[in-house]
C-alpha positions in Angstrom: 128.3 93.4 97.5 129.8 96.6 97.6 130.6 98.7 100.8 129.7 102.0 99.3 125.9 101.0 99.4 123.5 103.8 101.1 120.1 105.0 101.2 119.2 108.7 100.2 115.9 110.5 100.5 114.4 111.4 97.2 115.2 115.3 96.7 114.8 117.6 93.7 118.5 116.9 92.8 118.0 113.3 92.5 114.1 112.8 91.5 114.8 112.8 87.6 117.0 109.8 88.2 114.6 108.2 90.5 111.8 108.5 87.8 114.2 107.0 85.2 114.8 103.7 87.2 113.6 100.7 85.3 113.5 97.3 86.3 113.9 94.3 83.5 110.9 94.3 81.1 109.8 90.8 82.4 109.5 92.2 85.7 107.4 95.4 84.9 104.2 93.3 85.8 105.6 92.4 89.2 106.3 95.8 90.5 104.8 99.4 90.1 107.1 102.1 88.5 108.7 104.3 90.7 106.7 107.5 89.6 103.6 105.4 91.2 105.5 105.0 94.5 106.4 108.5 94.7 102.7 109.4 94.2 101.7 106.8 96.8 104.5 108.4 99.3 102.9 111.9 98.7 99.5 110.5 99.5 100.3 108.5 102.6 102.5 111.1 103.9 104.3 109.8 107.4 103.0 106.3 106.5 105.4 106.0 103.6 109.3 105.9 103.5 110.7 106.0 100.3 114.6 105.9 99.6 116.8 105.7 96.6 119.7 103.0 96.7 123.0 104.2 95.7 126.2 102.4 95.3 128.8 104.9 95.3 127.5 107.5 92.8 125.2 105.0 90.8 121.5 104.9 91.4 120.9 101.2 91.6 117.5 100.9 93.0 114.5 102.1 94.8 112.5 100.9 97.8 109.6 102.2 99.8 108.5 101.0 103.3 105.1 101.4 104.6 105.0 102.6 108.4 102.2 101.5 110.7 99.3 101.5 108.2 95.9 99.9 108.7 96.2 96.6 107.2 92.4 95.6 106.6 90.3 98.2 108.5 86.9 96.4 107.8 88.2 92.9 109.2 90.1 94.4 112.2 90.4 98.1 112.5 93.3 97.7 115.2 95.6 95.5 112.7 98.3 98.0 111.8 101.5 96.7 110.0 104.8 97.9 108.7 107.0 96.5 105.9 108.4 96.7 102.7 105.9 98.1 100.1 108.0 98.6 96.9 111.4 97.1 95.7 112.7 98.3 92.3 116.3 97.3 91.4 117.6 98.5 88.2 117.9 96.1 85.4 121.5 96.3 85.0 122.0 96.3 88.6 120.4 92.8 89.4 121.9 89.8 91.0 124.6 92.0 93.1 123.0 91.9 96.4 121.1 95.4 96.3 117.8 93.5 96.8 119.2 92.0 100.1 120.7 95.2 101.1 117.2 97.0 100.7 115.3 94.5 102.7 117.9 94.6 105.4 117.9 98.4 105.4 113.9 98.1 105.8 114.3 95.5 108.7 117.0 97.8 110.5 114.6 101.0 110.2 111.7 98.9 111.4 113.9 97.8 114.3 114.8 101.1 115.0 111.1 102.1 115.4 110.1 99.2 117.7 108.7 96.9 115.2 108.9 93.5 115.5 107.6 91.9 112.2 108.5 93.0 108.5 105.6 92.4 106.2 105.9 92.3 102.3 103.4 91.6 99.3 104.5 89.9 96.2 103.0 89.0 92.9 102.7 85.0 92.8 104.0 83.0 90.0 106.9 81.4 88.5 108.5 84.7 87.5 107.5 86.6 90.6 109.9 87.5 93.4 108.5 85.0 95.9 111.7 82.8 96.0 113.8 86.0 96.5 111.8 86.8 99.6 111.8 83.1 101.0 115.6 82.7 100.6 115.7 86.0 102.9 113.6 84.4 105.4 110.2 85.5 104.8 107.3 83.0 105.3 104.0 83.3 103.6 101.1 83.9 105.9 98.3 82.4 103.9 96.9 85.8 103.2 96.2 87.5 100.0 96.3 91.3 99.8 95.3 92.8 96.6 95.8 89.8 94.5 99.5 89.3 96.0 100.9 86.8 98.4 101.7 88.1 101.9 105.0 87.3 103.6 106.3 88.1 107.0 109.9 88.2 108.6 110.7 88.2 112.6 113.0 91.1 113.1 
């Protein structure tokens, strides 16, 4: 993995590059496009933490964390969680450690904010990202959210 990895905010100078980021076509059913994430970030305001992943000058990915959002208000109005909402690694940049870097960056940000758990959801299935998250130490909770498997990592 490169030592020149960094996160950047989405700003006018890089928004077009962010909107052009594409995952492998076979992964498109597993993750929403960046444009949807940015719309959700706008709608959720301070509860969304969108960032671009750069390796040097090359845009290699996008991540978005969720911060202290109500999980299932009908079930438990006091259950608020934080975690990884979205992870898009560019098709040509996969397999180089960028996904791991993204998860670690979210983990570090949540730790800095005093969180003790990092949640994530993923599309179940053979071609879904479940094995990736499990390799990073996430364990399934037995919950399903929006048809997706819920995982958690102690941080």
